[in-house]
N, C-alpha and C positions, 0 to 999 in steps of 0.2 A: 378677102376678095369675094368668096362665095356669099358671105353675109351681105355684102353690098349689093350683089346681083339679086339676091333673094328679096331684100327690102325694096329695091327699085321695081322688081316685078310685082310685088304686093301693091305698091302705089299705082302702077299702071293698070292692074286689074280693077282696083277700086275706081279709077278714073273712067275706065271704059265700060264697066259693067253697069247696065241700066242708066247710063248718063252720069248720074252722081248720087245714086241711091245710098252708097256706102257712107255719104256725109249727111244723109237726111236724118231728122228726128222721126220717131215712129209714134203714131197715136193709135189707140185701140178703143173700140166700142163694143159693148154687148147689146144685141138687138133682139127684142121679143115682140111677138105680134099674135093676137088672138085670131086664129083662122077658122074657128068653128063655124062662123056663118057661111063658109064655103062648102061645108060638108053637105053632100046631096044636092047642091045647086045645079040648075039646068045648064049653066055656062061651062060646066066641067067637060073634059079634064083641064086642069090648070097647070101653068108652068111658072117657075120663078125666073125672072129675067134681071140680069145685072149688066150695066153698061159703064164704060169708062172712056171718056173723050179727052183728047189732048188739047189743052188750051192754046198751045203755041201753033197748032195746026201742022206742025212739021214732023210729028211722030218722034219726039226727042227722047223718049224712053227714060224720062227723069223721075217717074213715080210709078209705084205699083200698089195695087190693092190685093190683100189676101183675105179670103173668106173661109172660115173653118167652123168645126164643131156644130154642124147642122143637126138639129133635133126637130121633130115634127109633131110631137105630142101623141096622145092616145089615138090610135087608128091611122096615123100619118106615116108617110114614107116617101123616099125618092123613087122615081120610076124611070126605067129606060136609060138611054144614053144622052149626053148633052149635045147641043148644037153650039159650035164655037165660031167666032168671027174675029179677025184681027189677032192680036196677041192675047188670047184667052186660053187657059189650060185648066185641066182638072175636071172634077165632077162634084156633085153634092155629097157623095160618099167619101171622097178623098180630100176634098178642099179645092178651092178655086184661086187662081192667080190671074189678075188682069194688069197688063203693063201698057203704058201709052206709047208704044213703039209704032202704032198706027194712029191716025186721027180718031177712028172709031173702033172700039174693042167691046165685044159682047159675048155673054154666056146665057144660054137658055136651057132649062131642063124641066121636064114634067115632074109633078109631085102629087101625091094624094094628101089633101089637107087633113090634119088632125086637130087636136084641141089648141095647140100652141106651137108656133114656129119660133125657134131661137137659133141664132148663130153669132159668131164673132167676126168683126171687121177690123182689120189692121191696115194702116196706110202710111206710106212715106209722105213727107210734106215739103218737098222741094218746090219753090215757087217758079212759075213760068214768067218770063219777061213779056212785056206787052200789056199786062193788066187783065188778061183773060185766064182764069184758073183752069187747071185740070178738074174734071167733074165726074163723080161717081153717082149713079142713079139705080134705084131698085124699084121694080114694078112686078105685078103679077098679070100674066096673060090668060085669056080665056081660050075656049076651044077653037077660035078662029085666029089665034095669035095676036089678038088685040088687047091692049092694056085695059084692065078693069078701071072703071071711072073713079077718079079720086078728086080731092080738092086741090091737088098740086098741079103745077105746070106739067104739061105733057102726060098727065095721069100717072105720076109716079107716087110711090109711098114714102120714098126717102131720097134726099139729095145731099151730097157732101161735096162742097167746093173747096179745093185745096188752095186757099187764099191766104193762109198764115201758118205758123208753126203749130197752132191749136185751132184748127178749123171747127166751126160749129155746124153740126148736122141739122137739117130741117126734115121733119117728118109730117105726113099728111094722112088724114082719114080717107076712107072711101066716100064716094058721093052717092048716097042712096036715091037721089032724085034723077039719076040717069041709069038706065038699064044696060047691062053688058051687051055688047054686040053679039056675043055667043048665045044669048037667050036668057029667059028668066027675069025675075024682078030685080029691082035695085038692091044693092048689098050694103048693109050697115056694118062697118068695121072701124074700130078706133085706130088712130095713127100708131105706128110702131113705137114702142118704148125704147129709147136709146140712152144708155148709160156709159160713162167713161170707164175704161178698163185698162189694167196694166197689160201692155202687149206681151205676148209670148214670143219665143224665138221662132218667127215665121220663116217662110222659105227665103225671103229677100234678106234676112239677117244671118242665116246660117253660113253663107259664104264668108262673110267678114269674121264671124266667130271662129270658123275653122282655120282661116288663114292666120288670124292672130295667134291661135294655139300653135300652129306650125312654126310661126315666127319665133315664139318664145323657145320652143324646143331647139330650133336651129341655132339661135344665139347662145343658148346654154351649152350646145355641143362644142362651141369654140371654133367652128369651121368658117 
């Protein structure tokens, strides 16, 4: 009887938690970007900005983005505390989680650019009904809070549309023909390098792993 109650509870938790993240496949990418052109630029200080929008428009919380392992290269570092909007948690030091439980979810935190910015991105890949995918975007803001000019839509350096079980990220270079709103000359930076990676047990996976472990112990106990 207890075993039945436990297994039923496990199923309910997986159903309710983040919409259906327990059933999602997980994809991972390692991202690297030469940020040395930002060192000493007049548009400083700069901030990293990450956004996650819900394609359904209903805040269905069916996907999460986890960002971790931030390194900034020689002379670089995270600065201060983040600004969070919607379902965004964490920091550049501890790692970041964005969940589409609101239509718009965003994270911003100042950083001192070094020679090379690197981080890990992991995402669940549940598809939204209606044809409009959940979308992750990465940009860099200048001292006015405006995106640095890039060759991408809305001046982003990277976009990931969760439109399949293996979505293809798009990355964009800076646009040196447009000067930042924050001052100084145009910036020449290559597009971020994005490579597929084996996902680590991120925050949205740990619950399922823990519950599965407890389930095995419970069943073995014979209760």
